[in-house]
Chimera marker file (.cmm) of the C-alpha trace (Angstrom):
<marker_set name="trace">
<marker id="1" x="43.681" y="-146.256" z="31.750" r="1" g="1" b="0" radius="0.5"/>
<marker id="2" x="42.799" y="-149.594" z="30.174" r="1" g="1" b="0" radius="0.5"/>
<marker id="3" x="39.215" y="-150.837" z="29.931" r="1" g="1" b="0" radius="0.5"/>
<marker id="4" x="38.179" y="-152.905" z="32.931" r="1" g="1" b="0" radius="0.5"/>
<marker id="5" x="37.818" y="-156.654" z="32.502" r="1" g="1" b="0" radius="0.5"/>
<marker id="6" x="36.089" y="-158.764" z="35.161" r="1" g="1" b="0" radius="0.5"/>
<marker id="7" x="36.552" y="-162.520" z="35.012" r="1" g="1" b="0" radius="0.5"/>
<marker id="8" x="35.171" y="-164.992" z="37.540" r="1" g="1" b="0" radius="0.5"/>
<marker id="9" x="37.123" y="-168.229" z="37.907" r="1" g="1" b="0" radius="0.5"/>
<marker id="10" x="36.126" y="-171.251" z="39.966" r="1" g="1" b="0" radius="0.5"/>
<marker id="11" x="38.528" y="-174.039" z="40.827" r="1" g="1" b="0" radius="0.5"/>
<marker id="12" x="38.932" y="-176.568" z="43.655" r="1" g="1" b="0" radius="0.5"/>
<marker id="13" x="40.477" y="-173.846" z="45.832" r="1" g="1" b="0" radius="0.5"/>
<marker id="14" x="37.465" y="-171.540" z="45.532" r="1" g="1" b="0" radius="0.5"/>
<marker id="15" x="36.203" y="-168.566" z="43.583" r="1" g="1" b="0" radius="0.5"/>
<marker id="16" x="38.380" y="-165.787" z="42.219" r="1" g="1" b="0" radius="0.5"/>
<marker id="17" x="37.230" y="-162.543" z="40.657" r="1" g="1" b="0" radius="0.5"/>
<marker id="18" x="40.088" y="-161.336" z="38.469" r="1" g="1" b="0" radius="0.5"/>
<marker id="19" x="40.091" y="-157.614" z="37.747" r="1" g="1" b="0" radius="0.5"/>
<marker id="20" x="42.313" y="-156.208" z="35.036" r="1" g="1" b="0" radius="0.5"/>
<marker id="21" x="42.425" y="-152.784" z="33.432" r="1" g="1" b="0" radius="0.5"/>
<marker id="22" x="41.204" y="-149.745" z="35.308" r="1" g="1" b="0" radius="0.5"/>
<marker id="23" x="38.388" y="-149.349" z="37.806" r="1" g="1" b="0" radius="0.5"/>
<marker id="24" x="37.013" y="-145.822" z="37.981" r="1" g="1" b="0" radius="0.5"/>
<marker id="25" x="33.671" y="-144.232" z="38.700" r="1" g="1" b="0" radius="0.5"/>
<marker id="26" x="32.717" y="-145.024" z="35.095" r="1" g="1" b="0" radius="0.5"/>
<marker id="27" x="32.966" y="-148.771" z="35.777" r="1" g="1" b="0" radius="0.5"/>
<marker id="28" x="31.596" y="-148.624" z="39.342" r="1" g="1" b="0" radius="0.5"/>
<marker id="29" x="28.217" y="-150.161" z="38.549" r="1" g="1" b="0" radius="0.5"/>
<marker id="30" x="29.672" y="-153.147" z="36.667" r="1" g="1" b="0" radius="0.5"/>
<marker id="31" x="32.360" y="-153.646" z="39.328" r="1" g="1" b="0" radius="0.5"/>
<marker id="32" x="29.784" y="-153.514" z="42.138" r="1" g="1" b="0" radius="0.5"/>
<marker id="33" x="27.488" y="-155.988" z="40.372" r="1" g="1" b="0" radius="0.5"/>
<marker id="34" x="30.371" y="-158.417" z="39.724" r="1" g="1" b="0" radius="0.5"/>
<marker id="35" x="31.493" y="-158.227" z="43.360" r="1" g="1" b="0" radius="0.5"/>
<marker id="36" x="27.977" y="-158.789" z="44.708" r="1" g="1" b="0" radius="0.5"/>
<marker id="37" x="27.268" y="-161.687" z="42.337" r="1" g="1" b="0" radius="0.5"/>
<marker id="38" x="30.538" y="-163.416" z="43.202" r="1" g="1" b="0" radius="0.5"/>
<marker id="39" x="29.964" y="-162.922" z="46.943" r="1" g="1" b="0" radius="0.5"/>
<marker id="40" x="26.434" y="-164.266" z="46.644" r="1" g="1" b="0" radius="0.5"/>
<marker id="41" x="27.661" y="-167.530" z="45.137" r="1" g="1" b="0" radius="0.5"/>
<marker id="42" x="30.811" y="-168.174" z="47.135" r="1" g="1" b="0" radius="0.5"/>
<marker id="43" x="31.525" y="-168.426" z="50.871" r="1" g="1" b="0" radius="0.5"/>
<marker id="44" x="35.055" y="-167.162" z="50.165" r="1" g="1" b="0" radius="0.5"/>
<marker id="45" x="36.059" y="-164.810" z="47.405" r="1" g="1" b="0" radius="0.5"/>
<marker id="46" x="39.570" y="-164.021" z="46.304" r="1" g="1" b="0" radius="0.5"/>
<marker id="47" x="39.792" y="-160.713" z="44.462" r="1" g="1" b="0" radius="0.5"/>
<marker id="48" x="42.815" y="-160.743" z="42.158" r="1" g="1" b="0" radius="0.5"/>
<marker id="49" x="43.915" y="-157.176" z="41.362" r="1" g="1" b="0" radius="0.5"/>
<marker id="50" x="47.406" y="-158.139" z="40.226" r="1" g="1" b="0" radius="0.5"/>
<marker id="51" x="46.695" y="-156.898" z="36.672" r="1" g="1" b="0" radius="0.5"/>
<marker id="52" x="44.854" y="-153.736" z="37.661" r="1" g="1" b="0" radius="0.5"/>
<marker id="53" x="46.248" y="-150.725" z="35.781" r="1" g="1" b="0" radius="0.5"/>
<marker id="54" x="44.427" y="-148.105" z="37.827" r="1" g="1" b="0" radius="0.5"/>
<marker id="55" x="41.790" y="-147.599" z="40.497" r="1" g="1" b="0" radius="0.5"/>
<marker id="56" x="40.158" y="-144.452" z="41.782" r="1" g="1" b="0" radius="0.5"/>
<marker id="57" x="38.567" y="-143.632" z="45.109" r="1" g="1" b="0" radius="0.5"/>
<marker id="58" x="35.211" y="-145.031" z="43.989" r="1" g="1" b="0" radius="0.5"/>
<marker id="59" x="36.797" y="-148.413" z="43.249" r="1" g="1" b="0" radius="0.5"/>
<marker id="60" x="38.508" y="-148.507" z="46.634" r="1" g="1" b="0" radius="0.5"/>
<marker id="61" x="35.296" y="-147.572" z="48.413" r="1" g="1" b="0" radius="0.5"/>
<marker id="62" x="33.538" y="-150.423" z="46.606" r="1" g="1" b="0" radius="0.5"/>
<marker id="63" x="36.224" y="-152.816" z="47.878" r="1" g="1" b="0" radius="0.5"/>
<marker id="64" x="35.596" y="-151.647" z="51.448" r="1" g="1" b="0" radius="0.5"/>
<marker id="65" x="31.830" y="-151.966" z="51.038" r="1" g="1" b="0" radius="0.5"/>
<marker id="66" x="32.198" y="-155.461" z="49.544" r="1" g="1" b="0" radius="0.5"/>
<marker id="67" x="34.406" y="-156.519" z="52.447" r="1" g="1" b="0" radius="0.5"/>
<marker id="68" x="31.907" y="-155.201" z="55.000" r="1" g="1" b="0" radius="0.5"/>
<marker id="69" x="29.048" y="-156.895" z="53.148" r="1" g="1" b="0" radius="0.5"/>
<marker id="70" x="30.955" y="-160.185" z="53.104" r="1" g="1" b="0" radius="0.5"/>
<marker id="71" x="31.664" y="-159.993" z="56.848" r="1" g="1" b="0" radius="0.5"/>
<marker id="72" x="27.989" y="-159.292" z="57.632" r="1" g="1" b="0" radius="0.5"/>
<marker id="73" x="27.051" y="-162.416" z="55.638" r="1" g="1" b="0" radius="0.5"/>
<marker id="74" x="29.651" y="-164.577" z="57.369" r="1" g="1" b="0" radius="0.5"/>
<marker id="75" x="31.758" y="-164.753" z="54.223" r="1" g="1" b="0" radius="0.5"/>
<marker id="76" x="35.370" y="-163.902" z="53.487" r="1" g="1" b="0" radius="0.5"/>
<marker id="77" x="36.818" y="-161.505" z="50.928" r="1" g="1" b="0" radius="0.5"/>
<marker id="78" x="40.570" y="-161.579" z="50.385" r="1" g="1" b="0" radius="0.5"/>
<marker id="79" x="42.507" y="-159.288" z="48.062" r="1" g="1" b="0" radius="0.5"/>
<marker id="80" x="45.495" y="-160.597" z="46.135" r="1" g="1" b="0" radius="0.5"/>
<marker id="81" x="47.584" y="-157.825" z="44.575" r="1" g="1" b="0" radius="0.5"/>
<marker id="82" x="50.631" y="-159.852" z="43.482" r="1" g="1" b="0" radius="0.5"/>
<marker id="83" x="52.842" y="-156.897" z="44.386" r="1" g="1" b="0" radius="0.5"/>
<marker id="84" x="50.959" y="-154.598" z="41.992" r="1" g="1" b="0" radius="0.5"/>
<marker id="85" x="52.633" y="-151.221" z="42.588" r="1" g="1" b="0" radius="0.5"/>
<marker id="86" x="49.795" y="-149.313" z="40.900" r="1" g="1" b="0" radius="0.5"/>
<marker id="87" x="47.231" y="-150.759" z="43.307" r="1" g="1" b="0" radius="0.5"/>
<marker id="88" x="49.445" y="-150.298" z="46.366" r="1" g="1" b="0" radius="0.5"/>
<marker id="89" x="50.363" y="-146.723" z="45.477" r="1" g="1" b="0" radius="0.5"/>
<marker id="90" x="46.724" y="-145.824" z="44.831" r="1" g="1" b="0" radius="0.5"/>
<marker id="91" x="45.691" y="-147.288" z="48.202" r="1" g="1" b="0" radius="0.5"/>
<marker id="92" x="48.489" y="-145.492" z="50.002" r="1" g="1" b="0" radius="0.5"/>
<marker id="93" x="47.871" y="-142.189" z="48.225" r="1" g="1" b="0" radius="0.5"/>
<marker id="94" x="44.175" y="-142.278" z="49.085" r="1" g="1" b="0" radius="0.5"/>
<marker id="95" x="44.907" y="-143.103" z="52.745" r="1" g="1" b="0" radius="0.5"/>
<marker id="96" x="43.538" y="-146.650" z="52.655" r="1" g="1" b="0" radius="0.5"/>
<marker id="97" x="46.610" y="-148.503" z="53.957" r="1" g="1" b="0" radius="0.5"/>
<marker id="98" x="46.122" y="-149.005" z="57.670" r="1" g="1" b="0" radius="0.5"/>
<marker id="99" x="47.859" y="-150.433" z="60.699" r="1" g="1" b="0" radius="0.5"/>
<marker id="100" x="44.545" y="-151.531" z="62.165" r="1" g="1" b="0" radius="0.5"/>
<marker id="101" x="41.114" y="-152.045" z="60.695" r="1" g="1" b="0" radius="0.5"/>
<marker id="102" x="38.164" y="-149.699" z="60.907" r="1" g="1" b="0" radius="0.5"/>
<marker id="103" x="36.017" y="-149.696" z="64.077" r="1" g="1" b="0" radius="0.5"/>
<marker id="104" x="33.517" y="-152.080" z="62.441" r="1" g="1" b="0" radius="0.5"/>
<marker id="105" x="36.268" y="-154.648" z="61.771" r="1" g="1" b="0" radius="0.5"/>
<marker id="106" x="36.040" y="-156.600" z="65.013" r="1" g="1" b="0" radius="0.5"/>
<marker id="107" x="37.288" y="-159.739" z="63.227" r="1" g="1" b="0" radius="0.5"/>
<marker id="108" x="40.603" y="-158.027" z="62.322" r="1" g="1" b="0" radius="0.5"/>
<marker id="109" x="40.138" y="-158.906" z="58.664" r="1" g="1" b="0" radius="0.5"/>
<marker id="110" x="40.549" y="-155.488" z="57.056" r="1" g="1" b="0" radius="0.5"/>
<marker id="111" x="41.698" y="-155.863" z="53.441" r="1" g="1" b="0" radius="0.5"/>
<marker id="112" x="43.918" y="-152.797" z="53.791" r="1" g="1" b="0" radius="0.5"/>
<marker id="113" x="45.845" y="-154.214" z="56.788" r="1" g="1" b="0" radius="0.5"/>
<marker id="114" x="46.552" y="-157.816" z="55.951" r="1" g="1" b="0" radius="0.5"/>
<marker id="115" x="45.959" y="-158.023" z="52.219" r="1" g="1" b="0" radius="0.5"/>
<marker id="116" x="47.817" y="-160.786" z="50.431" r="1" g="1" b="0" radius="0.5"/>
<marker id="117" x="50.885" y="-159.876" z="48.462" r="1" g="1" b="0" radius="0.5"/>
<link id1="1" id2="2" r="1" g="1" b="0" radius="0.2"/>
<link id1="2" id2="3" r="1" g="1" b="0" radius="0.2"/>
<link id1="3" id2="4" r="1" g="1" b="0" radius="0.2"/>
<link id1="4" id2="5" r="1" g="1" b="0" radius="0.2"/>
<link id1="5" id2="6" r="1" g="1" b="0" radius="0.2"/>
<link id1="6" id2="7" r="1" g="1" b="0" radius="0.2"/>
<link id1="7" id2="8" r="1" g="1" b="0" radius="0.2"/>
<link id1="8" id2="9" r="1" g="1" b="0" radius="0.2"/>
<link id1="9" id2="10" r="1" g="1" b="0" radius="0.2"/>
<link id1="10" id2="11" r="1" g="1" b="0" radius="0.2"/>
<link id1="11" id2="12" r="1" g="1" b="0" radius="0.2"/>
<link id1="12" id2="13" r="1" g="1" b="0" radius="0.2"/>
<link id1="13" id2="14" r="1" g="1" b="0" radius="0.2"/>
<link id1="14" id2="15" r="1" g="1" b="0" radius="0.2"/>
<link id1="15" id2="16" r="1" g="1" b="0" radius="0.2"/>
<link id1="16" id2="17" r="1" g="1" b="0" radius="0.2"/>
<link id1="17" id2="18" r="1" g="1" b="0" radius="0.2"/>
<link id1="18" id2="19" r="1" g="1" b="0" radius="0.2"/>
<link id1="19" id2="20" r="1" g="1" b="0" radius="0.2"/>
<link id1="20" id2="21" r="1" g="1" b="0" radius="0.2"/>
<link id1="21" id2="22" r="1" g="1" b="0" radius="0.2"/>
<link id1="22" id2="23" r="1" g="1" b="0" radius="0.2"/>
<link id1="23" id2="24" r="1" g="1" b="0" radius="0.2"/>
<link id1="24" id2="25" r="1" g="1" b="0" radius="0.2"/>
<link id1="25" id2="26" r="1" g="1" b="0" radius="0.2"/>
<link id1="26" id2="27" r="1" g="1" b="0" radius="0.2"/>
<link id1="27" id2="28" r="1" g="1" b="0" radius="0.2"/>
<link id1="28" id2="29" r="1" g="1" b="0" radius="0.2"/>
<link id1="29" id2="30" r="1" g="1" b="0" radius="0.2"/>
<link id1="30" id2="31" r="1" g="1" b="0" radius="0.2"/>
<link id1="31" id2="32" r="1" g="1" b="0" radius="0.2"/>
<link id1="32" id2="33" r="1" g="1" b="0" radius="0.2"/>
<link id1="33" id2="34" r="1" g="1" b="0" radius="0.2"/>
<link id1="34" id2="35" r="1" g="1" b="0" radius="0.2"/>
<link id1="35" id2="36" r="1" g="1" b="0" radius="0.2"/>
<link id1="36" id2="37" r="1" g="1" b="0" radius="0.2"/>
<link id1="37" id2="38" r="1" g="1" b="0" radius="0.2"/>
<link id1="38" id2="39" r="1" g="1" b="0" radius="0.2"/>
<link id1="39" id2="40" r="1" g="1" b="0" radius="0.2"/>
<link id1="40" id2="41" r="1" g="1" b="0" radius="0.2"/>
<link id1="41" id2="42" r="1" g="1" b="0" radius="0.2"/>
<link id1="42" id2="43" r="1" g="1" b="0" radius="0.2"/>
<link id1="43" id2="44" r="1" g="1" b="0" radius="0.2"/>
<link id1="44" id2="45" r="1" g="1" b="0" radius="0.2"/>
<link id1="45" id2="46" r="1" g="1" b="0" radius="0.2"/>
<link id1="46" id2="47" r="1" g="1" b="0" radius="0.2"/>
<link id1="47" id2="48" r="1" g="1" b="0" radius="0.2"/>
<link id1="48" id2="49" r="1" g="1" b="0" radius="0.2"/>
<link id1="49" id2="50" r="1" g="1" b="0" radius="0.2"/>
<link id1="50" id2="51" r="1" g="1" b="0" radius="0.2"/>
<link id1="51" id2="52" r="1" g="1" b="0" radius="0.2"/>
<link id1="52" id2="53" r="1" g="1" b="0" radius="0.2"/>
<link id1="53" id2="54" r="1" g="1" b="0" radius="0.2"/>
<link id1="54" id2="55" r="1" g="1" b="0" radius="0.2"/>
<link id1="55" id2="56" r="1" g="1" b="0" radius="0.2"/>
<link id1="56" id2="57" r="1" g="1" b="0" radius="0.2"/>
<link id1="57" id2="58" r="1" g="1" b="0" radius="0.2"/>
<link id1="58" id2="59" r="1" g="1" b="0" radius="0.2"/>
<link id1="59" id2="60" r="1" g="1" b="0" radius="0.2"/>
<link id1="60" id2="61" r="1" g="1" b="0" radius="0.2"/>
<link id1="61" id2="62" r="1" g="1" b="0" radius="0.2"/>
<link id1="62" id2="63" r="1" g="1" b="0" radius="0.2"/>
<link id1="63" id2="64" r="1" g="1" b="0" radius="0.2"/>
<link id1="64" id2="65" r="1" g="1" b="0" radius="0.2"/>
<link id1="65" id2="66" r="1" g="1" b="0" radius="0.2"/>
<link id1="66" id2="67" r="1" g="1" b="0" radius="0.2"/>
<link id1="67" id2="68" r="1" g="1" b="0" radius="0.2"/>
<link id1="68" id2="69" r="1" g="1" b="0" radius="0.2"/>
<link id1="69" id2="70" r="1" g="1" b="0" radius="0.2"/>
<link id1="70" id2="71" r="1" g="1" b="0" radius="0.2"/>
<link id1="71" id2="72" r="1" g="1" b="0" radius="0.2"/>
<link id1="72" id2="73" r="1" g="1" b="0" radius="0.2"/>
<link id1="73" id2="74" r="1" g="1" b="0" radius="0.2"/>
<link id1="74" id2="75" r="1" g="1" b="0" radius="0.2"/>
<link id1="75" id2="76" r="1" g="1" b="0" radius="0.2"/>
<link id1="76" id2="77" r="1" g="1" b="0" radius="0.2"/>
<link id1="77" id2="78" r="1" g="1" b="0" radius="0.2"/>
<link id1="78" id2="79" r="1" g="1" b="0" radius="0.2"/>
<link id1="79" id2="80" r="1" g="1" b="0" radius="0.2"/>
<link id1="80" id2="81" r="1" g="1" b="0" radius="0.2"/>
<link id1="81" id2="82" r="1" g="1" b="0" radius="0.2"/>
<link id1="82" id2="83" r="1" g="1" b="0" radius="0.2"/>
<link id1="83" id2="84" r="1" g="1" b="0" radius="0.2"/>
<link id1="84" id2="85" r="1" g="1" b="0" radius="0.2"/>
<link id1="85" id2="86" r="1" g="1" b="0" radius="0.2"/>
<link id1="86" id2="87" r="1" g="1" b="0" radius="0.2"/>
<link id1="87" id2="88" r="1" g="1" b="0" radius="0.2"/>
<link id1="88" id2="89" r="1" g="1" b="0" radius="0.2"/>
<link id1="89" id2="90" r="1" g="1" b="0" radius="0.2"/>
<link id1="90" id2="91" r="1" g="1" b="0" radius="0.2"/>
<link id1="91" id2="92" r="1" g="1" b="0" radius="0.2"/>
<link id1="92" id2="93" r="1" g="1" b="0" radius="0.2"/>
<link id1="93" id2="94" r="1" g="1" b="0" radius="0.2"/>
<link id1="94" id2="95" r="1" g="1" b="0" radius="0.2"/>
<link id1="95" id2="96" r="1" g="1" b="0" radius="0.2"/>
<link id1="96" id2="97" r="1" g="1" b="0" radius="0.2"/>
<link id1="97" id2="98" r="1" g="1" b="0" radius="0.2"/>
<link id1="98" id2="99" r="1" g="1" b="0" radius="0.2"/>
<link id1="99" id2="100" r="1" g="1" b="0" radius="0.2"/>
<link id1="100" id2="101" r="1" g="1" b="0" radius="0.2"/>
<link id1="101" id2="102" r="1" g="1" b="0" radius="0.2"/>
<link id1="102" id2="103" r="1" g="1" b="0" radius="0.2"/>
<link id1="103" id2="104" r="1" g="1" b="0" radius="0.2"/>
<link id1="104" id2="105" r="1" g="1" b="0" radius="0.2"/>
<link id1="105" id2="106" r="1" g="1" b="0" radius="0.2"/>
<link id1="106" id2="107" r="1" g="1" b="0" radius="0.2"/>
<link id1="107" id2="108" r="1" g="1" b="0" radius="0.2"/>
<link id1="108" id2="109" r="1" g="1" b="0" radius="0.2"/>
<link id1="109" id2="110" r="1" g="1" b="0" radius="0.2"/>
<link id1="110" id2="111" r="1" g="1" b="0" radius="0.2"/>
<link id1="111" id2="112" r="1" g="1" b="0" radius="0.2"/>
<link id1="112" id2="113" r="1" g="1" b="0" radius="0.2"/>
<link id1="113" id2="114" r="1" g="1" b="0" radius="0.2"/>
<link id1="114" id2="115" r="1" g="1" b="0" radius="0.2"/>
<link id1="115" id2="116" r="1" g="1" b="0" radius="0.2"/>
<link id1="116" id2="117" r="1" g="1" b="0" radius="0.2"/>
</marker_set>
């Protein structure tokens, strides 16, 4: 798996955290810190995983936790995968793809249900 690269971009349309390379338990701390920092500064965060080359269960759990944290703060986290088969297959294989959100997702905003493509 490639080394993870986290790049925060801000433009008139908002803030994007671009993740490329692989996100595993080894990168969990850096990934978590980048997610929290970006969410702290932006009311809406777009997470671009279109260049992700791998993600393990820890990375997916961090995405769920970030989404829940954003919702509690009245913020929005959207995932853009650009059709990334690696990301989609990892989510499906780990049982993250859903037809409805988790019980805490009363706003129907689950990133695994309606994620951008």
